[in-house]
C-alpha positions, 0 to 999 in steps of 0.5 A: 541899483546895486553899489557896483553899479553906482560906483561905476556910474561915479567913475564914467562921471568923472571920466567925462571931467577934465583933468583939472575938475576930476581933481577938484572933485577927488580934492573935496572928497579927501577933504571930506574924510578928514573931519571929526565926524562926531562934528554937527559942521561935519554932517552938514558939510556931508549933507551938503556935498552929497547933494552936490554929487547928486545933482552932478550926476543928474540923480535926483533920488532922494537918499536916506539922511540918516548918514 
């Protein structure tokens, strides 16, 4: 699956949410972007966020944990 298709799937998933849910998801993602990347808490939070996003999208595929 290409990056374009993955992005398209995420956008389609966001379309199924109501406005409040969409705002919460976007705020959560924006919050992840403002944490120092060298912080161990950041790495843990990012892993948890990716896990939650995969679950929300119904995707059980494993991603490379090296990011």
